[in-house]
C-alpha positions as CSV (number, residue, x, y, z in Angstrom):
1,M,86.9,42.9,-11.8
2,D,89.1,42.2,-14.9
3,A,88.7,46.0,-15.7
4,H,90.4,46.8,-12.1
5,L,93.1,44.5,-12.9
6,A,93.8,46.0,-16.2
7,G,93.9,49.5,-14.2
8,Y,96.7,47.8,-11.6
9,N,98.5,46.8,-14.6
10,A,98.2,50.5,-16.0
11,L,99.8,51.8,-13.0
12,Y,102.6,49.7,-12.5
13,K,103.8,49.9,-16.3
14,A,103.7,53.7,-15.8
15,G,105.7,53.2,-12.5
16,L,103.0,54.0,-10.3
17,K,103.6,50.8,-8.1
18,V,101.6,52.1,-5.4
19,F,99.3,48.9,-4.6
20,N,100.9,45.6,-3.2
21,I,98.0,43.3,-3.5
22,K,98.3,40.7,-0.7
23,A,95.2,38.9,-1.2
24,V,92.0,38.1,-3.5
25,C,89.1,36.6,-2.6
26,D,86.3,35.0,-4.4
27,T,83.2,32.3,-3.4
28,Y,84.5,30.5,-6.4
29,E,88.1,29.2,-6.3
30,Q,88.3,29.1,-9.8
31,N,87.6,32.6,-10.4
32,A,89.9,33.4,-7.3
33,K,93.0,31.5,-8.5
34,R,92.7,33.3,-11.9
35,K,92.8,36.9,-10.4
36,A,95.6,35.7,-8.2
37,E,97.3,34.8,-11.4
38,A,96.9,37.9,-12.8
39,V,97.9,39.9,-10.2
40,E,101.2,37.7,-10.1
41,L,101.8,38.6,-13.7
42,I,101.2,42.7,-12.6
43,Q,103.5,42.8,-9.6
44,G,105.8,39.8,-9.5
45,R,103.9,38.2,-6.4
46,K,101.2,35.9,-6.0
47,P,98.5,37.2,-3.8
48,N,97.3,34.7,-1.3
49,I,93.5,33.3,-2.0
50,Y,90.4,33.5,0.2
51,L,87.0,32.2,-0.2
52,D,85.4,34.3,2.6
53,F,86.2,37.7,2.8
54,E,86.3,37.9,6.5
55,E,88.5,35.0,7.2
56,M,90.3,37.5,4.6
57,I,90.6,40.5,6.8
58,K,91.1,38.4,9.9
59,H,94.4,36.7,8.5
60,E,95.6,39.5,6.6
61,S,97.4,42.6,7.5
62,L,95.7,45.1,5.1
63,D,94.9,48.7,4.4
64,A,92.1,48.9,2.0
65,V,90.0,46.8,-0.3
66,D,88.8,47.2,-3.6
67,I,85.3,45.7,-3.8
68,A,83.5,44.3,-6.8
69,L,80.5,42.3,-6.0
70,P,76.4,42.0,-6.8
71,H,74.8,45.2,-5.2
72,N,72.8,43.2,-2.8
73,I,75.4,42.5,-0.7
74,H,77.7,45.9,-1.3
75,H,76.5,46.9,2.3
76,T,77.3,44.3,4.4
77,V,80.9,43.8,3.1
78,A,81.8,47.1,2.8
79,C,80.2,47.9,6.3
80,K,82.3,45.1,8.0
81,C,85.3,46.3,6.2
82,L,85.2,49.8,7.3
83,E,84.4,48.6,10.7
84,E,87.9,46.5,10.8
85,G,89.1,49.8,10.1
86,L,90.0,49.2,6.2
87,H,89.4,51.9,3.2
88,V,87.3,51.3,0.3
89,I,86.9,51.3,-3.3
90,I,83.4,49.9,-4.2
91,E,82.1,49.4,-7.6
92,K,78.9,51.3,-8.2
93,P,76.3,51.7,-7.5
94,L,77.5,52.5,-4.0
95,G,74.3,50.5,-2.6
96,I,71.3,48.5,-3.8
97,T,68.7,51.0,-2.5
98,M,69.5,54.6,-0.8
99,R,69.1,53.4,2.4
100,T,72.1,50.6,2.0
101,A,74.2,53.2,0.6
102,K,73.5,55.6,3.6
103,L,74.4,53.1,6.0
104,I,78.1,52.3,4.3
105,I,78.8,56.3,4.2
106,D,77.7,56.5,7.8
107,T,80.0,53.3,8.8
108,A,82.9,55.2,6.7
109,E,82.3,58.3,8.7
110,K,82.0,56.4,12.2
111,Y,85.4,55.0,11.4
112,N,87.0,57.7,9.6
113,R,87.9,55.7,6.9
114,T,88.3,56.7,3.1
115,L,85.4,55.8,0.9
116,A,85.9,55.8,-3.0
117,V,82.8,54.8,-5.6
118,A,84.6,53.3,-8.9
119,E,83.1,55.9,-11.1
120,N,85.3,56.0,-14.1
121,Y,83.2,57.4,-17.1
122,R,83.9,60.9,-16.5
123,R,87.6,60.3,-16.4
124,S,88.1,59.5,-19.8
125,P,89.9,62.4,-22.0
126,E,86.4,62.5,-23.6
127,N,84.3,63.1,-20.9
128,R,87.1,65.6,-19.3
129,A,87.1,67.6,-22.6
130,V,83.1,68.1,-22.7
131,W,83.4,69.0,-19.1
132,W,86.1,71.3,-20.1
133,A,84.4,72.5,-23.2
134,I,81.2,73.5,-21.4
135,R,83.3,75.5,-18.9
136,Q,84.7,77.3,-21.8
137,G,81.4,78.5,-23.0
138,Y,81.6,76.6,-26.4
139,I,78.1,75.9,-26.1
140,G,76.6,78.6,-23.9
141,D,74.1,77.6,-21.6
142,P,73.5,74.4,-21.5
143,R,70.0,73.4,-22.1
144,M,69.3,69.7,-23.1
145,I,70.8,66.7,-22.9
146,V,69.4,63.3,-24.7
147,W,70.5,59.9,-23.8
148,I,69.2,56.9,-25.9
149,A,70.6,53.3,-25.7
150,A,68.4,51.1,-27.4
151,G,68.6,47.6,-28.6
152,W,67.7,43.9,-28.4
153,N,69.4,41.2,-26.1
154,P,67.4,38.2,-25.7
155,N,69.8,36.3,-23.4
156,P,69.4,36.5,-19.6
157,W,72.4,38.5,-17.6
158,G,72.7,36.4,-14.5
159,W,71.7,38.0,-11.2
160,R,71.5,41.4,-12.8
161,E,67.7,40.3,-14.0
162,D,66.8,39.8,-10.4
163,R,65.5,42.7,-8.9
164,F,66.3,41.7,-5.2
165,A,70.1,41.4,-6.0
166,A,70.5,44.1,-8.7
167,G,67.9,46.8,-7.6
168,G,67.1,47.3,-11.1
169,S,68.1,47.2,-14.8
170,W,71.0,48.6,-16.4
171,V,69.4,52.0,-16.1
172,F,70.4,51.7,-12.8
173,D,73.4,49.5,-13.1
174,G,75.0,51.8,-15.9
175,G,72.7,54.7,-15.5
176,V,74.4,55.8,-12.5
177,H,77.6,56.5,-15.0
178,L,75.2,59.0,-16.8
179,A,73.6,60.3,-13.5
180,D,77.5,60.8,-12.9
181,L,78.1,62.4,-15.9
182,D,75.1,64.9,-16.3
183,R,75.9,66.1,-12.7
184,Y,79.7,66.1,-13.6
185,Q,79.6,67.8,-17.1
186,L,76.8,70.4,-16.1
187,G,77.9,71.2,-12.6
188,R,74.4,71.1,-11.8
189,E,72.1,69.1,-9.2
190,A,68.8,67.1,-10.5
191,L,65.7,68.7,-8.9
192,D,62.8,66.4,-10.1
193,V,62.2,63.4,-12.7
194,Y,59.1,61.9,-14.1
195,A,59.4,58.2,-15.6
196,A,57.7,55.0,-16.7
197,T,59.2,51.8,-16.9
198,E,58.1,48.4,-18.3
199,T,59.0,44.8,-18.7
200,F,58.2,43.5,-22.2
201,E,60.0,40.1,-22.2
202,P,59.5,38.6,-18.0
203,V,61.3,35.5,-19.5
204,K,64.4,35.4,-21.4
205,K,65.3,31.6,-22.4
206,G,63.3,30.5,-19.5
207,V,64.7,32.5,-16.8
208,K,62.3,34.9,-15.1
209,V,63.1,38.4,-15.3
210,T,62.3,41.4,-12.4
211,V,63.7,44.0,-13.4
212,D,62.5,46.6,-16.4
213,D,63.7,46.2,-19.7
214,M,62.6,49.9,-20.8
215,T,62.9,53.0,-18.9
216,M,62.0,56.5,-20.3
217,A,62.6,59.7,-17.7
218,I,62.6,63.5,-18.2
219,I,64.9,64.9,-15.5
220,R,64.7,68.4,-14.5
221,F,67.8,70.0,-13.4
222,E,69.1,73.3,-12.1
223,G,69.2,76.3,-14.5
224,R,66.3,75.4,-16.4
225,I,68.3,72.3,-17.6
226,Y,66.0,69.7,-19.0
227,V,67.6,65.8,-19.7
228,Q,66.0,63.0,-21.4
229,W,66.5,59.1,-21.2
230,L,65.7,56.2,-22.8
231,W,67.2,52.7,-22.0
232,T,65.8,49.6,-23.0
233,G,67.1,46.1,-24.1
234,A,63.5,45.1,-25.7
235,A,64.0,47.0,-29.3
236,P,64.9,44.7,-31.8
237,G,65.7,45.3,-35.0
238,R,67.6,48.2,-35.1
239,D,70.1,49.4,-32.1
240,L,70.4,53.4,-31.6
241,N,73.1,55.0,-29.1
242,M,73.6,58.5,-29.0
243,R,74.5,61.4,-26.0
244,I,74.1,65.0,-27.0
245,I,74.4,68.1,-24.7
246,Y,72.7,71.2,-26.4
247,G,73.5,74.3,-25.6
248,S,72.2,78.2,-26.6
249,R,74.9,78.1,-29.1
250,G,75.9,74.4,-30.0
251,A,76.2,71.0,-29.1
252,L,78.6,68.4,-27.6
253,N,79.1,64.5,-28.4
254,G,80.9,62.0,-28.5
255,E,82.2,63.0,-32.0
256,G,83.0,66.4,-30.7
257,L,82.0,69.9,-30.7
258,K,79.5,71.7,-33.1
259,V,79.0,75.5,-32.8
260,Q,75.6,77.0,-34.5
261,R,77.1,79.9,-36.7
262,E,74.4,82.4,-38.6
263,D,74.8,80.4,-41.9
264,S,77.1,77.6,-41.0
265,I,78.3,74.9,-38.2
266,E,82.0,75.4,-36.7
267,V,83.1,71.7,-36.3
268,C,85.7,70.3,-33.9
269,R,86.4,67.0,-33.6
270,M,86.9,65.1,-30.4
271,H,91.0,64.3,-30.7
272,M,91.3,68.2,-31.2
273,L,88.9,68.9,-28.8
274,V,91.1,66.6,-26.3
275,D,93.6,68.3,-27.4
276,R,92.7,71.9,-26.6
277,M,91.7,70.8,-23.1
278,M,95.2,68.8,-22.7
279,K,97.0,72.3,-23.9
280,S,95.0,74.4,-21.2
281,L,95.6,72.3,-18.1
282,K,98.1,73.6,-15.9
283,P,100.8,70.5,-15.3
284,E,99.7,69.6,-11.9
285,E,95.6,69.4,-13.3
286,R,96.9,67.4,-15.8
287,E,99.0,65.1,-13.7
288,R,95.6,65.1,-11.2
289,M,93.3,63.6,-14.4
290,F,96.1,61.8,-16.0
291,P,98.9,60.7,-13.5
292,R,102.0,60.1,-15.7
293,G,99.8,60.4,-18.9
294,V,98.0,57.2,-17.9
295,T,94.5,57.6,-19.6
296,D,92.8,54.0,-18.5
297,T,89.9,55.4,-16.4
298,F,90.2,52.1,-13.7
299,A,93.7,53.1,-13.5
300,T,93.1,56.9,-12.7
301,E,90.2,56.2,-10.4
302,L,92.5,53.3,-8.2
303,Y,95.2,56.1,-8.2
304,D,93.1,59.0,-7.1
305,F,91.6,56.2,-4.1
306,Y,95.3,55.8,-3.2
307,N,96.3,59.5,-3.2
308,A,93.1,60.4,-1.2
309,I,94.3,57.9,1.4
310,V,97.9,59.3,1.3
311,E,96.7,63.2,1.4
312,K,93.7,62.6,4.0
313,R,91.6,63.9,1.5
314,K,88.1,63.0,0.0
315,P,88.4,61.2,-3.2
316,E,86.8,62.7,-6.5
317,V,83.9,60.2,-6.3
318,D,83.3,59.6,-2.4
319,G,80.1,58.2,-1.1
320,W,77.9,62.0,-1.2
321,E,78.8,61.9,-4.9
322,A,77.8,58.3,-5.8
323,Y,74.9,58.6,-3.5
324,K,73.6,61.4,-5.5
325,D,74.2,59.5,-8.6
326,M,72.2,57.0,-7.4
327,A,69.4,59.0,-6.3
328,I,68.8,59.7,-10.2
329,P,67.8,56.6,-11.5
330,L,66.2,55.5,-8.6
331,S,64.1,58.3,-8.6
332,F,62.6,56.9,-11.8
333,Y,61.9,53.9,-10.2
334,E,59.7,55.8,-7.5
335,S,58.2,57.8,-10.0
336,A,57.1,54.8,-12.1
337,T,55.7,53.0,-8.8
338,L,53.9,56.0,-7.7
339,R,53.1,57.0,-11.3
340,K,54.0,60.9,-10.9
341,P,56.6,63.1,-11.0
342,V,59.1,62.9,-7.4
343,K,61.8,65.3,-6.0
344,V,65.2,63.9,-6.3
345,K,65.7,65.5,-2.7
346,D,63.1,63.1,-1.4
347,V,64.8,60.1,-2.4
348,E,67.9,61.2,-1.2
349,E,66.4,62.0,2.2
350,L,65.0,58.7,2.6
351,K,60.9,60.4,2.2
352,L,60.2,57.8,-0.9
353,E,61.0,54.4,-0.8
354,E,57.6,52.8,-2.3
355,Y,59.6,51.1,-5.0
356,Q,62.9,50.4,-2.7
357,G,60.6,49.3,0.4
358,E,60.5,45.7,-0.7
359,I,64.1,45.4,-1.3
360,N,65.0,46.7,2.1
361,E,62.8,44.6,3.8
362,R,64.2,41.5,2.0
363,L,67.3,42.5,3.3
364,G,66.8,43.2,6.7
365,V,67.4,46.9,6.5
366,R,65.6,49.8,8.6
């Protein structure tokens, strides 16, 4: 939630005072008070404090809510808010399972409310530049993506270590970011996956871990594009973090663009690539991506949410976009459980719920 507050602050500093934050809610009173004080510094007025979200929406006159909660209660809180006629922006993943996420989407459509998912990675100047560079043909036809995030963390991470609260490990929680980047930057959809998961360290400092701490996966996308993921928090001794997009002519990563020539490699650093993209954008495109020059990704996702409501259009990352993002890492778990490749479409259509079924049953979702 602190990142969201920084986003609101960035909008206010840019003169985009489109939000009036009337109330904050947290089951821990000290957290709620701290957030209210932070909001007061941004907008000059302290919001009311609630410890129960139903009391908040009952007593406050609200247009929209910004939800940042553990994954297992996303659907209950979001659906209640939508039923009360509120527009919703919610942290990723949209739901703890595909079925709970579908409940949220169905409720938003039933009550004709705007549903946005806080998917911020794609909104950075660097990731926008990668999207742009691929469309300029700089790396030729995309062929492969390799993402590796390997390291070691012996400390438990609260509710995120619990499968029934989180749904999965960081490969799900954070993996939706990478799934969204893959889909956004490639402009293609995932077809099928094959994955293996493992929990090498089932106890962390006395805390039982019920999510995986390692996932390896191969994803086949439309257009003969292959994506390889490795995420693990059980790799001591040497960290490794990289994401590279390979094409028929070159490659893109966080450092920039490299194009293969016959006897050399042409390099364009990321800041130069961002500059090229910015200069190529029409003023209205630049304003849509970076309103008044704001590049804080939480600020721009919040501003897009506001504009979607006002302009009666869908936000850039709506429920269905986030649903497709979720389907990729949840397909990993289905594949690992069944020990065979699975079609992502089968997961999206709720035909495969071997892994998710127990979570749905625990939550009473059918």
